[in-house]
N, C-alpha and C positions, 0 to 999 in steps of 0.2 A: 107567461106560460110558454113553453116550448111549442113551436109549430113544426116539429119534426116527427115523422113516423118511422119507426125502426122496421126495416124489412128483413134483415138478416143479422144474427148475432151468434157467431160460432168461433170456436178456437181452431187454429190451423198450426201446423208445424212447418218450420222452414229454417233455412240457414241465413245467417246474416254475415256478410263479408265485412271484415274489419281490415284496418291498415296492416295489422301484424299477421293476419292469416290469409290463406288462399282457400276459403271455404272449408277449412279443416276443422272448425269447431263443431261440436255436436249440434243437432237441430234444436231450435228454441221454439217455445210456444208463443204464438201471437194471437191476436183477436181480430177477426174481421167483422166490422160493423158496417152494414149498408143501410143508409137512411134516405128518406125522401123529404125534401124541403117543401113544405106546404105553400110557401110564398112563390117559389119558382117552378115547382113540380119536377125538379131535377133530382135524380138518384145519385148519391155520392157514396163511393166505397171508402172505408177508412180502415187502415191496418195499424194497430197499436200494440205496444207491449204492456200496456196498463190493463191488467186482467181483473183488478179488484173493484173498479168503478162500474156502476150500471151503464148499460149501452146508451141510454138517453143522455146521461151525463157526459160520456165520451163524445157523443155527437154534438152536444151543446158546446162543449169546450172547443172542439175543432172548429165549429162555425164561428165562435167568438174570436178564436185565434185568426181565422181567415179574415175577419173584419179588420183586425190589427194589421195584417199583411197588406190588405187593400189600402189602408190609411198610409202606410209607409210607401206604397207604390205611388199614391197621390203626391206625397211629399217629394219623392224623387222626380216625378214628371213635372209637377207644377212649380216647385220651388228650386229646381235645378240642383238638388242635393244628390251627389253621386253615391255616397255611402255614409253610414253612421260611423264616426271616427272612434268612439269609445266602445268598450264592451261592458263596463260596469253600469249599474243602474244609474248612478250619479252622473256619469259621463253622457249617457243617452238622454237623461232628463235635461242636463245643461245644454246640450246641442239642440234638443227639441225646443227649449224656450228661446234660445238665441235665434233659431230659424223663425219662430213665430214673431219675435220682436222685429225681425227684419221684414217679414212678409206683411204683417197687419197694417203698417202705415201705407204701404203701396195699395193694399186692398181698400183702405179707407179713401185714398185719393181717387181710385178708379170709380168709386160710387158718387163722388162729388161732381156737380155740373162743371163742364169744361171752364166756364168763365171764373170759377172759384178755385180751381185746382192749384193755381200758383200760390194763393193765400194759404190754403191748407197745407201745401208742401212746405212752405216757409215756416209755418207754425210747428209742423212735425219736426223739421230740422232744428228749430229752436228748443223744442222739448228734448230731443236727443242730445243736443249740446249741454243743456242744463243737467241731464242725467249723469254726465261724466264729471261734472264739477262737484266740489265739496259743499254743496248747498242742499238744503232740504227741498224736495220736489214741490211740496205745497206752496213754497214761497214764490214759485214761478207764476202763480195765479193771484198773488197779492197786488193791489194797486200800487203805483209808484209812490214813494215817500214825498210828502209835500215840499220838503226843502230841495228836492231834486226834480220837482215837477217841471220846471222850465230852466232852460239854459240858453243864454243869448236870444231870448225871446221865442224859443221853440220848445215844444213839449218833449220830455225825455221818456223813452220807453222803459229803460232799466236804470 
């Protein structure tokens, strides 16, 4: 349930400057929705050209979009991503998953006690190396084959 209260919902007329015009277009109708967020008790003004949605829906959509903007801000600040390279949905998703695949191992290592970080880091590197090989990922966890279990009196890992 939405925790927003609508304070103002009115239509306003104004001009929108575009790249091709110098305020020469006729005025357009916009909608001014002012809402109070019950969680933070902050009043937000929202100007939109979407006139057919209820005011609460416009406010909810804006708030959800703002959460997405905050998420991308977090990615830029914490994962050192300067910009999203693609503009299509597929390109954004691909870059997002690549970023997560690069970030999550380091997040895992940072949660491991210091004395075990080298072992975990080595294991993560081994997993990454296996992912680029033409082998099935689940085979990485199989025990070594018996015929290759020892070589020159030593146990074989792979």
